[in-house]
C-alpha positions as CSV (number, residue, x, y, z in Angstrom):
1,M,6.8,12.5,17.1
2,I,5.5,9.8,14.8
3,A,2.5,8.9,17.0
4,E,1.6,12.9,17.1
5,T,2.0,13.2,13.5
6,T,0.1,10.4,12.3
7,R,-2.8,11.3,14.7
8,R,-3.0,14.8,13.1
9,L,-2.9,13.2,9.5
10,R,-5.6,10.7,10.5
11,E,-7.8,13.4,12.1
12,N,-7.2,15.5,8.8
13,I,-8.1,12.6,6.6
14,Q,-11.3,11.9,8.6
15,K,-12.6,15.3,7.6
16,V,-13.3,13.5,4.4
17,I,-13.4,9.7,5.2
18,V,-16.0,9.1,8.0
19,G,-14.5,6.7,10.6
20,K,-12.3,3.8,9.2
21,D,-9.4,4.3,11.5
22,E,-7.7,1.0,10.7
23,P,-7.8,1.6,6.8
24,I,-6.3,5.0,7.3
25,L,-3.7,3.9,9.8
26,L,-2.7,1.3,7.6
27,T,-1.9,3.7,4.8
28,L,0.0,5.7,7.2
29,V,2.0,2.6,7.9
30,S,2.8,2.3,4.3
31,V,4.0,5.9,4.3
32,L,6.4,5.4,7.1
33,C,7.7,2.5,5.3
34,E,7.6,4.2,1.9
35,G,5.8,1.1,0.5
36,H,2.8,0.7,-1.7
37,V,-0.7,-0.2,-1.0
38,L,-3.2,-2.5,-2.7
39,I,-6.8,-1.4,-1.9
40,E,-9.1,-4.1,-2.9
41,D,-12.8,-3.4,-2.3
42,V,-16.0,-2.9,-4.2
43,P,-16.8,0.5,-6.0
44,G,-18.2,3.5,-4.2
45,I,-16.5,2.6,-0.8
46,G,-13.9,5.7,-1.1
47,K,-10.8,4.1,-2.3
48,T,-10.0,7.2,-4.7
49,T,-11.1,9.9,-1.8
50,L,-8.8,8.1,0.5
51,A,-5.8,8.6,-1.9
52,R,-6.6,12.0,-2.5
53,A,-7.1,12.9,1.0
54,L,-4.0,11.3,1.9
55,A,-1.8,12.9,-0.7
56,S,-3.5,16.5,0.3
57,S,-2.8,15.9,3.9
58,L,0.9,14.9,3.4
59,G,1.5,17.9,1.1
60,L,2.8,15.7,-1.6
61,S,2.4,15.8,-5.4
62,Y,-0.7,13.5,-6.6
63,R,-1.6,12.0,-10.0
64,R,-4.3,9.4,-10.9
65,I,-3.7,6.8,-13.6
66,Q,-7.0,5.2,-14.9
67,F,-6.0,1.7,-16.2
68,T,-7.7,0.2,-19.1
69,P,-7.2,-2.3,-21.7
70,D,-5.7,0.2,-24.4
71,L,-3.4,2.0,-21.8
72,L,0.4,1.9,-23.0
73,P,3.3,1.5,-20.8
74,S,4.5,5.0,-22.0
75,D,1.1,6.5,-20.7
76,V,2.6,5.4,-17.6
77,T,6.1,6.0,-17.5
78,G,6.5,8.9,-19.9
79,L,8.5,9.0,-23.2
80,S,11.3,10.9,-25.1
81,W,10.3,13.3,-27.7
82,F,12.4,15.1,-30.2
83,N,12.6,19.0,-29.7
84,Q,13.0,20.5,-33.0
85,K,14.2,23.9,-31.4
86,T,17.0,22.3,-29.5
87,Q,17.3,19.3,-31.8
88,E,17.6,17.0,-29.0
89,F,15.5,14.4,-27.5
90,E,13.8,15.4,-24.1
91,F,12.0,13.4,-21.5
92,R,8.5,14.0,-20.9
93,P,7.6,12.4,-17.4
94,G,4.4,10.4,-17.2
95,P,2.1,10.4,-14.3
96,I,4.3,7.9,-12.4
97,M,6.8,10.7,-11.9
98,S,4.9,11.8,-9.0
99,Q,5.0,11.4,-5.1
100,V,1.5,9.8,-4.5
101,V,0.2,7.7,-7.6
102,L,-3.4,6.3,-7.7
103,A,-3.3,3.2,-10.0
104,D,-7.3,3.1,-10.4
105,E,-8.4,-0.3,-11.4
106,I,-5.0,-1.5,-12.1
107,N,-6.1,-5.1,-13.1
108,R,-7.8,-3.6,-16.1
109,A,-4.4,-3.0,-17.8
110,T,-2.7,-5.6,-19.9
111,P,0.3,-7.3,-18.2
112,R,2.7,-5.3,-20.5
113,T,1.4,-2.2,-19.0
114,Q,1.1,-3.5,-15.5
115,S,4.8,-4.4,-15.7
116,A,5.6,-0.6,-16.4
117,L,5.0,-0.2,-12.7
118,L,7.5,-2.8,-11.4
119,E,10.8,-0.7,-11.7
120,A,9.3,2.4,-10.1
121,M,7.7,0.3,-7.3
122,Q,10.9,-1.5,-6.4
123,E,13.8,0.6,-7.5
124,R,12.2,4.2,-7.1
125,Q,13.3,4.7,-10.9
126,V,12.1,4.8,-14.3
127,T,14.2,4.0,-17.4
128,V,13.1,5.2,-20.8
129,D,15.2,4.7,-24.0
130,G,18.0,3.6,-21.8
131,V,18.1,6.6,-19.6
132,T,17.2,6.3,-15.9
133,H,15.1,8.9,-14.0
134,P,14.9,8.9,-10.3
135,Q,11.5,9.1,-8.6
136,P,10.6,12.1,-6.5
137,R,10.7,11.1,-2.7
138,P,8.8,10.0,-1.0
139,F,7.0,7.8,-3.5
140,L,3.9,5.8,-2.9
141,V,1.6,4.0,-5.3
142,L,-2.0,3.3,-4.1
143,A,-3.5,0.8,-6.4
144,T,-7.3,-0.2,-6.5
145,Q,-9.2,-3.2,-7.7
146,N,-12.6,-4.6,-7.6
147,P,-12.6,-8.1,-6.2
148,I,-16.1,-8.9,-7.6
149,E,-16.2,-7.9,-11.2
150,L,-13.6,-10.1,-13.1
151,E,-14.9,-9.6,-16.8
152,G,-12.3,-7.7,-18.9
153,T,-9.5,-7.8,-16.3
154,F,-6.1,-9.3,-16.1
155,P,-4.8,-11.0,-13.0
156,L,-1.7,-9.3,-11.2
157,P,1.5,-11.2,-11.7
158,E,3.0,-12.4,-8.6
159,A,6.0,-10.2,-9.1
160,Q,3.7,-7.2,-9.0
161,I,1.4,-8.4,-6.1
162,D,4.8,-9.1,-4.0
163,R,5.8,-5.4,-4.4
164,F,2.7,-4.2,-2.5
165,L,3.8,-3.7,1.1
166,L,-0.1,-4.0,2.4
167,R,-3.4,-5.0,1.2
168,V,-6.1,-2.9,2.6
169,E,-9.9,-3.2,2.6
170,I,-12.0,-0.4,3.7
171,G,-15.6,-1.9,3.8
172,Y,-18.9,-0.6,4.1
173,P,-19.8,2.3,6.8
174,S,-22.1,1.6,9.8
175,E,-25.7,3.1,9.6
176,V,-24.4,5.9,11.9
177,E,-21.4,6.7,9.6
178,E,-23.4,6.5,6.5
179,N,-25.8,9.1,7.8
180,D,-22.8,11.3,8.8
181,I,-21.6,10.9,5.2
182,L,-24.7,12.4,3.8
183,E,-24.6,15.4,6.3
184,R,-20.9,16.0,5.6
185,F,-21.4,16.0,1.8
186,R,-24.8,17.8,1.8
187,S,-23.7,21.0,0.3
188,D,-19.9,21.0,-0.3
189,D,-17.2,18.4,-1.0
190,P,-14.8,18.6,2.0
191,L,-12.2,17.0,-0.1
192,E,-11.5,20.7,-1.6
193,E,-11.0,22.0,1.8
194,V,-8.4,19.5,2.9
195,E,-4.9,21.3,3.8
196,A,-1.5,19.9,4.4
197,V,-0.6,19.0,7.9
198,T,3.0,18.1,7.0
199,T,5.7,18.6,4.5
200,H,7.5,16.0,2.2
201,E,10.7,16.9,4.4
202,E,8.8,16.1,7.5
203,V,7.7,12.8,5.9
204,L,11.1,11.8,5.2
205,K,12.4,12.5,8.8
206,L,9.5,10.3,9.9
207,Q,10.5,7.3,7.9
208,E,14.1,7.7,9.2
209,Q,12.6,7.7,12.8
210,R,10.7,4.6,12.0
211,K,13.9,2.7,11.4
212,D,15.0,3.4,14.9
213,I,12.1,1.4,16.4
214,R,13.8,-1.3,18.4
215,V,13.1,-4.8,17.4
216,E,14.5,-7.5,19.8
217,E,16.2,-10.7,18.6
218,S,13.3,-12.8,19.9
219,I,10.8,-10.9,17.9
220,R,12.9,-10.8,14.8
221,N,13.2,-14.6,15.1
222,Y,9.3,-14.8,15.7
223,I,8.8,-12.8,12.4
224,V,11.0,-15.1,10.3
225,K,9.2,-18.2,11.9
226,V,5.9,-16.8,10.8
227,A,7.0,-15.9,7.3
228,R,8.8,-19.4,6.9
229,A,5.7,-21.2,8.2
230,T,3.7,-20.0,5.2
231,R,6.3,-21.9,2.9
232,E,5.7,-25.0,4.8
233,H,2.1,-25.1,5.2
234,A,0.4,-28.1,3.4
235,E,-2.3,-26.0,1.9
236,I,-0.3,-23.1,0.3
237,E,1.7,-23.5,-3.0
238,L,3.5,-20.2,-2.7
239,G,4.6,-18.9,0.5
240,A,6.0,-15.5,1.7
241,S,9.2,-14.3,0.2
242,P,12.0,-12.7,1.8
243,R,10.7,-9.4,0.7
244,A,7.4,-10.2,2.7
245,T,9.6,-11.1,5.8
246,L,11.1,-7.6,5.5
247,A,7.7,-5.9,5.0
248,L,6.4,-7.7,8.1
249,Y,9.4,-6.3,10.0
250,Q,9.0,-2.8,8.7
251,T,5.3,-2.5,9.2
252,S,5.7,-3.8,12.8
253,Q,8.0,-1.2,13.5
254,A,5.6,1.4,11.9
255,W,2.5,0.1,13.8
256,A,4.5,0.3,17.3
257,A,5.6,3.8,16.3
258,I,2.1,4.9,15.7
259,Q,0.9,3.4,19.0
260,G,3.5,5.7,20.6
261,R,6.1,2.9,21.5
262,E,9.9,2.7,20.8
263,Y,9.9,-1.1,20.7
264,V,8.0,-3.9,18.8
265,L,5.6,-6.4,20.7
266,P,4.5,-9.7,19.2
267,D,1.1,-8.0,19.2
268,D,2.3,-5.6,16.5
269,V,3.5,-8.7,14.5
270,K,0.3,-10.4,14.8
271,F,-1.6,-7.6,13.8
272,M,0.4,-6.7,10.7
273,A,0.7,-10.4,9.5
274,P,-2.6,-10.6,7.7
275,H,-2.4,-7.3,5.9
276,V,1.1,-8.1,4.7
277,L,1.1,-11.8,4.0
278,T,-2.5,-12.6,2.8
279,H,-2.2,-11.1,-0.7
280,R,1.1,-12.8,-1.4
281,L,-0.1,-16.3,-0.9
282,M,-1.0,-18.7,-3.3
283,I,-3.3,-21.6,-2.0
284,S,-3.6,-25.0,-3.4
285,P,-6.6,-26.0,-5.8
286,Q,-7.7,-28.6,-3.1
287,A,-8.0,-25.7,-0.3
288,Q,-9.9,-23.8,-2.9
289,L,-12.2,-26.3,-3.4
290,R,-12.9,-26.7,0.5
291,G,-13.6,-23.0,0.5
292,R,-10.2,-22.0,2.5
293,R,-9.1,-18.7,2.4
294,P,-5.7,-17.1,2.8
295,E,-6.7,-15.1,5.7
296,E,-7.8,-18.2,7.6
297,M,-4.4,-19.8,7.0
298,V,-2.5,-16.7,8.0
299,A,-4.7,-16.8,11.3
300,D,-3.8,-20.4,11.7
301,I,-0.1,-19.7,11.3
302,V,0.0,-16.8,13.6
303,D,-1.7,-19.0,16.1
304,S,0.5,-21.9,15.7
305,V,3.8,-20.2,15.8
306,P,5.1,-19.8,19.5
307,V,5.2,-16.2,20.7
308,P,8.3,-15.2,22.3
309,V,8.1,-14.3,26.1
310,E,10.1,-12.3,28.5
311,D,12.6,-14.4,30.4
């Protein structure tokens, strides 16, 4: 059921996004795990379009937050206001109280405002004036940032980066795909015609089914060894957290399910490792001077950790 539903979702999203199978499937992995995605790429690639097409295809409520230096935490979470008619304080929910939230250019907000997302992203709740309000489920944050333009931005704190299940790059389209984009958007915006192909109840069922994907003990040990190897690497100052290990486990289940299997293979772990681990690593200054990138280190680690084989 997961493979068939994700196929329909991918085809529906591709009515708007030309090609880009892998980024679309990775966002669907995050949906199955109810995790959050950091989309890091240059402007004009289709980051916002992907978020809107995903929300429309899933039949979920969608809100967009434009992060700017003057954005306040209450602009994200909502606030309590005094209703003079009832003589009581009432909660006015902010845009975070939605099922799919696009945090556009998240690194342009101050750290204080960025931290307003932390509770919602981890505990799926928002606390305002001492009162806790649960998030609607399923809940997914898609955050975007431009890796090139750094002027007027604030680096994401490690605690927040670690809450992103995946980091995804969309990349430029091929020449054929770019021609297809011109033809598809020639007269109308296909985004306005995207209809839901599932419901939030079905999404919740798919998330439960993902948990039933079998992970043998040898595969589980392999996941742990890959994560622990990032903490022992000479060029990495801060390795993957236990939350990252759990993310690698869950996303490997989701990727196996999307491929139509009821069990996880080492190849699933290898495929998901760069998307799950790279953005969480802090490499040493010496490694940065040598031009080393986290992607290269994760690839080295995956190649060096022995792969479990059948007896």
